[in-house]
Steps between C-alpha positions, in 0.01 A plus 500: 500500500572217747359387832721300738355324803722541807307444825180343640500242220350173631538672841278738697747770603787704359317654202711646220461529122745665260375681189734617222338744259585817306859480620392514865537250783192474723430290809147427614538451878811378678384308805652300780450124526318396817457155651633191324586523132542208266686635196798724438430839346690602188729800533394822334693493167610864537667698780252674732663827398358450148138474618312811386162453670323286757121468482371402843162328538473541878691539825507145638855386570479205259453758222702800624739360759822488294482856363751627761733216398503593133555864598801393707630317192474787257137563402434872458189497277137592576243289686140559395222407745168632626504773765381259772768246403765772525368596845501138619846427359628802690435312823525136388840516330658686791346247739632211289846657494494540877416129531789412265742702712373356828519141371855557374602645837345203682685254275823692543478495879477121478777489239737707714444274800569194283799653323323486162496760218236771520224552241370808321138615521314433174450877484496793740264776607715739294436283194124512567504876545707533183267298278192682632628817332452327164125437543258679266139509634224436244121521503269218400370532145756747364694394188866594545775510238818336632703561185448504125298187418401401856191606694362365829183519710421383855159340563366421850511122551353490853771300676654762731481873548657639182534164325476500122505308180736672258418544133803550274472613138814445288567622145816399314509586132185353345427274798261596781425276798319542829610302806299490824670401824222402738687552826320321783130485414280589796217309661154654465297655782795573725462770763642848440643473148324475166433182300734424208449707186510325164695568180354477149785394276850358485722306264683333788409449865741414781267375772534385859337169602562467875159339554457354153416157642235585761192699589472715809252384763218751457268335754676667794397842622832647607368725774281226647783244486747742654251588775450130581874432528551815706211419738628146563856622561404778739268263687797266555699792637748494211643738242400498136826538307463592132810492278410754232682675221562855620366647178153401388405210722548686829271779382235246391510332842458840666196561279350171619580577865328838474186326367512238778518771765241721331249214471575365852577150370715412804329444835662522841812673369359827369815704547757252365819661370646456154875557472666573167860413575681611188647845434474420129129418531439824687673703228317303230168581665586871465573440130156340460343812647704724267381314187129482584368687197667293228504155656213445748184317389145638531422341837815640659436842345147507647652459846758772431227738389320437831817591686578137595853365463446150353805358679489666842295424814506516882754256646741521206855532628802566279832353612803680362808444715654166588415574864133542403518164324651318798239640739213348300581149620570608860134607525298179550165661409351315199548706187550502122858534371548582131863488397724454197640319310200319360682172432679504839842492335622828653395792717329543835243226438765241586529641851123483546496140378773415749284637783165360384547178299552288812181628666191282424264787577643712217427497126724575204284607207639509146334736257712471189711287268780302668782406263660157517805511725371771734422458869141599431458217251649253750247603766206474260624157390485381863850539642504383862833661588676805356830673568512872576814690598680172562230378738266205438133595546213249531200603293207485743305805376203463266604551136226651281478632146259765376390350170446695181660824620782485247608813318545290184226407256414130497474282188162646403619854563809448285291365215252790530787749478643329193165465324442875533731550200266549203725292274716211613862611541746336262678341797453476876809443719430367849728596787490547879363157590629176647664259256198272463250788498670679210491184291146395588348846451675540164355164390155599629495831309617325185261204516186667638519852358724477194774738616855464369684463829842425642645489850865593430794418723753764602734589215246443222498771229209586268515711182192721524529630144520154341275323751752221557725364771867586466590286799300265721671377813427223744491562873837457672446371855673709763819343633554510871787737579714499808520822701855545372388465136220753556744743657751460215229547237367812672844659530586416137171660386612821669825485299303449176279797587810712562633396158171598336518836674855548371379443142222752550751758625730426204216566252411827675860621455499457120516876440759586768830661417757260352741547790224400749407195294867395488531532878173307551630230265826475694308469829281222363799313354687531830200353680482215247874433528466470877213249486578313176655209685 
């Protein structure tokens, strides 16, 4: 009964935890790292083909984004997630795979012109479609038996449509333990989705702490602040460009825009248009509508019952094709442009920034967390010049931030969630926070509230049955790799994955006829003889 910390340890993205129990190998999330990362992640100590289950807290790419990769490298188990998370992953993972393929093709066009080796996409659309067949949709509140000795339950944690904390009950012999993985804990009083639900008991808690060092600014009224920024921008004759995550944040902004129009908070520009320029965001909005009954809060449901779509209004325009996207900036009428990705590190938003950052009449409004190392963070930190598509762009537009709109609980919200447990857990493990935040929040919980806390680094291993560390690592700073080294590592990882697949095929042929096993053995030995240089 062991828990190994793999990803988002002293870092904000790339969540992954590995649980060994009852002879099964279980991952909780397997996310992609985004923005700058400080420490190396430990390798999973088993082949991906040996993973039996993945428990997925929610659909954001930093929690789900590497699932197609592990499928490509041999994973064939089951992925348990809420119905809404399954629906969102159906569009988000395919979209992510498309981006991986497009980026690889772009790099390869440059490589061919320069006479350099080509690169492989991290994973493909086929990989995404393949892993989606392994998803098992679950309902909030239902206790499910994974296997003998292991039960799970998903509890709404109010971060994103379908997001959940996951309760895991484990029984091995005479030992019984309950582990709660918080997932990303939601901010209260968000539009559309419900507030976080609380859990009564746990022996161990693995808890995110993204905002464990700060409180959200609750003095701002989001709709009023947004209306002010929009009014000033339209009066200047500029565009209001909002980089927004396609899933969650875009729908919240649409909710605010509907209220602004309904309450006539903008004067002189009554019929202003709002463009959602993201095919992913458009599909995600349909998923929100599909999951109304289980996920929407009371205020949103009141609107639905009156026949009002909470995220639709006159002047809303959905941009699907690349031609639609290009035409937005050819029209000089002042407008609102909502586009992904939310941190400006990929997607159509970069084209809109190229066309609007140099214009002093325009505004770029950030409405979410910007990780260190992303273009969004650079702009918020006051960058005067940025580079987009090889072109240097002067930053003349107004840069604004909508305070307190985060989808994550702040320090007080995190503490409220933790204190809802009726008895203090035996141990609280803090993950999914910046290096300094993990350490400071662990110290705060220990000193001020008496919790037994640790902020483990990647590769640390805890014995849940004995309540003791088997291995505690220190963070290993990431070494800068050359492009050639990255390419060699990526290609070698494909070879390792092929070897793991070969072992899986060998095991499956245990009961074949002796003559077939002999032929298979001869084929493998011939292959080894060829390459055993």
